[in-house]
N, C-alpha and C positions, 0 to 999 in steps of 0.2 A: 835453734839451727839457722844460720844464714845463709845465702845464697852462694856467697864466696868460697872458694876452697880453702881449707886449713892448711896449717903450717907443713903438714906432711905432705900435701900435694894429693891426699885423697880426693875422692868425688865428693861433694857434700851432700849430706842426706836432704831429700826433698821435704820442702816446707809445705805444711798442709796448706798453707794460704797461697802459695804459689801453683799456677797452672802447670800441669806436666805436659809431655808428650806432643801429640797433636794440638793440645788446647791451648798452649803457649805461642803467640807468634812469634817466628824466628826471623831472623836478620835476612831481608830478601826474600820474604815470603807474603803470601796475599790472602786475607781471608775471603772466601768465595762465597755467594749467597746461593740459594738456591736456583737462580736461574745461569748461574755460572758466569757471574761478571764480578770484576775485582772491587772489593771494599776497602782498598787500602787506604792509607793516608796521604798518599801522593809522595812519600818516601821511599816505598819499597822498591826492590830493584827489578820486578818483572812482575808480570800477571800470570795467572794460572787458572786452568780449565775446571769445571766442577769434579773431574776424576784425578785431581792432583798434578797433572802433566803441565809444564809449562808452554807458554805460547810464545814468549820471545818477545812480546809488545811490552814497552815499559810502561809502569802503571801510571795513571795520570797523562798520557800522550793523547788521548781525547778530551782531555779535561774533567774537572769534577762533575758529577753527575747533578743535574738539576731537579727542580721540582717535578712532580710527577705530571703527566700531561692531563691527568683529569681535571687538574687544578687551572690549567692555562686557559686563555681567552681563544684561542684557536679550535681546541677541542671542545669547549662549551658551545661555541658559535656552530660548529660541525654539528653537535648533538642537537641544538635547536632548529637548524635548518632542514636536518633530516626529520624531525617532529613534524615541523610543518608540512614537507612533502608527504610524508605518511600521512596527515591530516587531510592533505587536498587529494591524495589518492582513495582515501575512506570515503571522501565525498563524491568523487567521479564515480566510485562503484555504486553508491548509493542511489545518485541520479540515473545511473545507466540501467539498474534493476529496478527503478520505482515503481514500472508496472507490474513487475512480479510481486513486487512487496504490496501495493494495491489490493492485487488480487488475493494475495493471503489473507489479508485483514478483511476484505469483503467476505472471504470463503467463511474466515473465522466468525467474521459479524452474524453470518445467514445460520451458521451452526449453532450460534447461542440462539438465535432467535428461533430457531425450530425446536430446540429442546424442550421448550415446555409441551410442545405436542407429542413429541416421544415420552415424557414423562407421565403425561395424562394417558397415554395408549397402556404405558406400562403399569398404572394404577388400576385399569380395568382386565389386569391379568395376562398382558400379551408379555414375553420377553424381551428385553432391549433391542436385541439383534432384529426381531421381527417388528417390533416399534420403529425403528430407524428404515427397516426397509419400506414399511408401509408408508412412512412419511416422504421416503424420496420418490418412491413410486408415485405419489400424489404431486410433487414438484414437477416431475417428469412429464406427467400427464398435462399438467398445467402449461407446459412449453410446448408440447405437440398440440396442444388446442388451439395456444395462441396462434401458432405456425399455420395453422389448416385454416384459421379464421381469417389471417392477414395474406397469406401468400396466393390464394387463389384470385381473391379479387384484385390485387395489384397486377398478378400475371394475364388476367382478363382486360384488363383497361390498357395494358401495354400491347396485346395482342389485336385488340380494337383497334387501337390507334396506328398501330404499323398496319393494319388491314385496308385504313381509311385513307392512308397517305395518297396511294394512287388516285382516289376520288378527289382528293383534294388538288393534286397536280392538275387534272384535266379541268377541273372547275377553274383553275388559274388560268389555264391555258385557252380557254375559251372566253376569258372575259374580255370585254371590247377594249377598254382601256388598257389593260397589260397589253394586248396586241399591238396598240399603236407605240406604246414606250418599247415593246420589245423589236417593233420594225426601225425604230429611231436609235435606240441605245445597245441592242443586242442583249437584253437582259437575259434571257433563257439560256443561250449558250454560255453566257459567264457564270451565271448560275448553276449550270451542269458541271462546269469547270470547276469552280466552288466546291461543289459537293464530292466530285470524284478525287480531285487532288487534296483537299485541306479537310473537307468535312469526315469524309469517309474514314481516314487514317485517324482523326482524332476521336470518332465515335468508336472506333476498333479498340484504340487506347485505353479510352473512358471504360467500354465494357469489360476488357481484360483488368483495369484496375479495380471495378466494381466487384468483379468476381473474386480478385484476393481480397477485398475486404470483407466480402461477405464469408470466404474461407476462414479469414482471420479470426473474424466474429464467432463463426462456429466452432472453431478451436478453442477458443477463448472460453466459451461458454461451457464446453466441455471438461475443459480442464477445471474451471471455475464448480463444477457440478461434483468431481471427482473429489476436489481438495476439501468441499464441504462434507461430502459422505466420510472421509477420512477423519475429520476435525469433530465429525457428529458422532462417530463411533468411539473416538479416544479422547473425549471431553473431559470425563472424569478422572482419565489418568493424567491429562495434562494438568489438570486443578491441583490434584495430589503432588506431581512433583514440583509445580512451581510454588506451592506452599512449602515444601521440604528446604528452600532456599531461604525462606523467612525463619528469624530467630525464633526458638521454641517457646520462648515468654509470650511474646507476640502473635502466634500461630494461630489459635483461636480466634484472636478478636479479626486479625487479617483474613480468616476465611469464613467469619460471618459478612465482613463488610465486602468480600469477594462473590459471596452468593447473593447478596445484596444488589450489587451492581448487576451481574449476571442475570438476575431474575427481572429487573429494571429493561435491560436489554432486550430480553426475550420478550417480556411485556409490550415492549413499543415495537418490537418488530409484527408480533401477534397483530397489535392493533392497528399498526398502519396497514396492515394486509387486509384486515377485516375490513377497514374504513373504504380501501381500492377496491374490493369486491362488492361492497354497495353501492358503490359510485357505478362501477361497471354495469350491475344487474340493472339498477333504476334507469341509468342511461340506454340500456339496451330494451327495456319497456317501453320508454319514451319514444325512441328512435322508431320501433315496431310498430306503436301506434300510429305517428305521425307517417310512416312510411317512405322512410329516408333509406336509400341502397345502401346494404352492407352494415345493416344496423349492428351485427354481432361484432364484425372487425373494427368499427369506430367505438363501439362500447370496450373491446379489449384495450384499445389506445387509451380511451379515458381512464381505464382502470390502471394501465402500466403509468401514465403519466403522474397521476394522482398520489403516487408512492414518493414524489418528489416533494419536499417542504415548499411551502409558502408558493411556490410558482407553478407547481405542478398541475393543478387543476385548474389554472387559467391555461396554460398551455392544451391541453386537453380539450377544453371548451372552447378554444378559438379554432383549433382543427376540424373539430366535429361541427362547427357552426359554419366555417368556410365550406365544407365538402357538402352541407345542406343546402347553403345558397346557390351553389353550384347547378343542383338538382331543381330547386323550387326556393323561390323567394319567402313566400309564405313558411314553409319549412325550416328556412334559417332563421326567419325572425323568431319561430316558438322555440327553436332550439336555443337561441341567446335568451329569451326568457327564462326558460328552463333551468340552464344552468346558472344564472343570477340567483334565482331563487334557491336553487339546492346548495348553492355554495354558501349561502346565508346558513342554510339549516346545517350543513356540514360543519362550519365553523364554530356555531354557538350551541349546538345541541349534539350532534355524533362526536365528535372529536374530543369534546370536554368529559362525556360519559365515559368512552373507550378509553382514554388516555389517563385518566385519573387515578389509576390504581398502579400506572407503570412507570410512568416519569414524573418526577415531582420537580417542575421546572416552570417559573414566571413565563410569561408571554415573552416580555421583553427580552429576556436571557435566551429563549428560542429564536427569535427573530434574528438577534446578535451571532448565535452559535451557527445558524444556518447561513447566513451572510458569510461569515468568516470562513466555514467550512467549504461552499461553494467557490469563494474566492482561491482558496489553497488547491483544493483536488476536484473541483466540478461538482457533478452529479453526486459522484460518492462521497465527496466530503460534506455536502450539503445533508446526506443520508445519515453519515454516521455523527455529525454535529451534536445532534439533539441528545442522542443516548451518552455521548462522552461529557457534554455538559451536564446531563443527570448525576454521571459518576462523580464528576469533580465536585458538584455541589453537595452529593451524600458526603465525599471525604471531607470538606470544609465544616459541614454541619456535625459530623460524629468525632471528627479529630483535632481540626484546627480551633474550632470556637470553644470548646471544652479545655483545650490546652492554654488559650489566652484567657479564658476565666480565672484558672487555677494561679496563673503568674501575677 
């Protein structure tokens, strides 16, 4: 059968190959896509909506549809610009929250470092909850002892200085040379005016600022301890969750490497604390024998600064020697000799014996890592640099070098 009518005028029977009904495009009709826009060839008489009703707008009145915008240069540039802006916004967010990120990293670092002590108590029969409580209580006691040893001497020195100020003023007022200069140049009235108008408000502002700094440091310390407690309690859960993100075929090896890295970090923290405790105890014994005032506070300063790699022991030695020199020159000289001898013993005897099983890093890499970490994040970076370098060295030794040997 054909599409044309036969001689009798009857309607032709439909050809199976010819679309019928709504499937056949009629004259003046427009095929409508899913968005309701016309897809005619430009020769149809009008456009239609998706529901089939005419719009009255001739098809092709607005031109033929062009290429999709996704392929155009404008949308490409717009997408690239939005990506750049997003990257800049993310970078600004990271910079703005850098202090919080550092606090979280330090809390996790301390939790990993204290975990060996918790596991040691667990091996002795304590439940993990009570082991964590014991270790955390020991940390709190250390902070309290440090505050009790340092704050009272500093407060006493400030109180003594404030009480001695009137005597200093009277001595200056009775000095004959100062009297002559005051008679000629009116020094004391100008000094009094300077104190009341400039120095007093400046000191008040400085005291308020120092109080805010102390409060901020106290808040940071409490937050750090709370985060450390949470991380210490959920350390196994965090490790198990992170291992689930690793493909199953590599999970066992990744878990073994992670345990090795965490064990190295814990050994480094424990060893560093042990070395600092030895330095503080020996310093306290020596200062007590020599007769230097506030021996316990100065010993705690030495123990605290000894935690800083490379320069920490030198900083503590300089501070303690300077304080001893203020009290007595022979005591200061004796302190200088003691610290020179002790640092040689610590560097070549104590440190290698304590650290040989925790971090396997050559001395050159240790110095470079501490310098780079200190340049990036200051004291915190110097503290974290050595265990991070040890972890990188482990990954290179266990993964990179065997893979290169097989290639």
